[in-house]
Phi, psi and omega in degrees: 000131179290161184303317181297316179294322181294317179295322176299319178295320178296320177300318178298321178295324180289334176287335181271319184238152180279351180212157176226153182251135177300314182298314182292320179293321179298318179292321182294322186260357177067036178232173181285158176296328177298320178298316179296320179299320178295319177300314181292325176296321178296317178293327177294321178296331180270002177080018182272325182226163167245123184288136174230169180299121177084004181174217182202152175255138180289136172251008179290125180264137184295335180267003182229157178274155175297161180301155182305314183299327177287314182295329181297333178284333188283130177051043187299317181292320177299317181295321179298316181289325176297317178302315179296321180296316180296319179302323180287347180271350184262141176266143176305139180096350180294151169260123189232133168257125187246117182297168172275180180110168187287324178289319178297328177297323176292327174297314180303317180297327180281348183263359190299333182259009183266163175257098187214158165259123186232129170252101180275145182258019177210146181294329179300313180292324178298319179294321179296320186270349186300325182263003180288121190293333185250007177269126169271109188263125178238131180253145188274339188078180182104183179282154178249123182286122181301142179085303179282327181066027176273148171282141180205166176103176185301322180297319178296313182298318181296318181294324178294315183293339180277358182239164176231134186240150172288318184221135169253126177254113191243128172269176181202164173264336178205151178211124180209158179297326184284316188249357180072210183267129185228160179215156183282316188273122186293318174301326177293325176302314181296323178293316178299318180296322178295320179296318179297318182292338184263004185241148176284328182229137181242121179246116176269136180237129178194146172287163187294344177293345181279345182285144184072004172263147176228121178268180190292319187256131179276122181269305180195164175273175181297335183294344179268356182260136174264326187210141172238126176249120184218199177243174188293353178278002180303130178301139185301322182293327177287321175302313182295323180293320177297314180299319180295333179274002178087014180267130175283135180245127172243113182252110182286143176278144176270359179235338183216219182276165182275164177233161181224147175210161181239000000 
């Protein structure tokens, strides 16, 4: 198992249990205890665990999302393909508001050669697009959330509401038929809602691991979404619920071409 997959597996174990053992993880993954210690040290640097003798204690809070650097590792290939799929859905000349988050960052990377006006809601995406020769880059202002580097607060919301976009590309912490699109950070919820209200078309982007999850803040119901771009791991019942609500679903394949259904 590669390092990224192993750390992802350790993260999953930490979501189930409050502690992990070096010895047990080494046996489970078929690697040395030294390798596991390095993995846990990396997670400790990212604020995910606190190291203890023989293992680590989880610092993941149920009401908060894992750090950006950790999430960026999760479903990395799915996010890259989702980003490419979304880029293909945009027409040159569109005005786009691009949410923050790890999946939206992959969308930004896929847009670098396009002719678009883009208002990114995170500094990471702004940096990616700053050198793109045909991107008209507009920044929203406001406070920057530490760690996530997302714009948030009244200044951000006001600047979004003063503009009109062809497409809003929105990330999420959870998406389900029952609770709609949700996010952990409440100021971020308000920014997402402003972006949705200012756009003619709303595209939600998320890997299939976000389905059946519900975060603390409710962003919007399924009725506000026009399109969801995800990967082929989307649970069938969630796919069917989205389609029944009139939402188009595009599920990218992790091995071949993408598929679409309504």
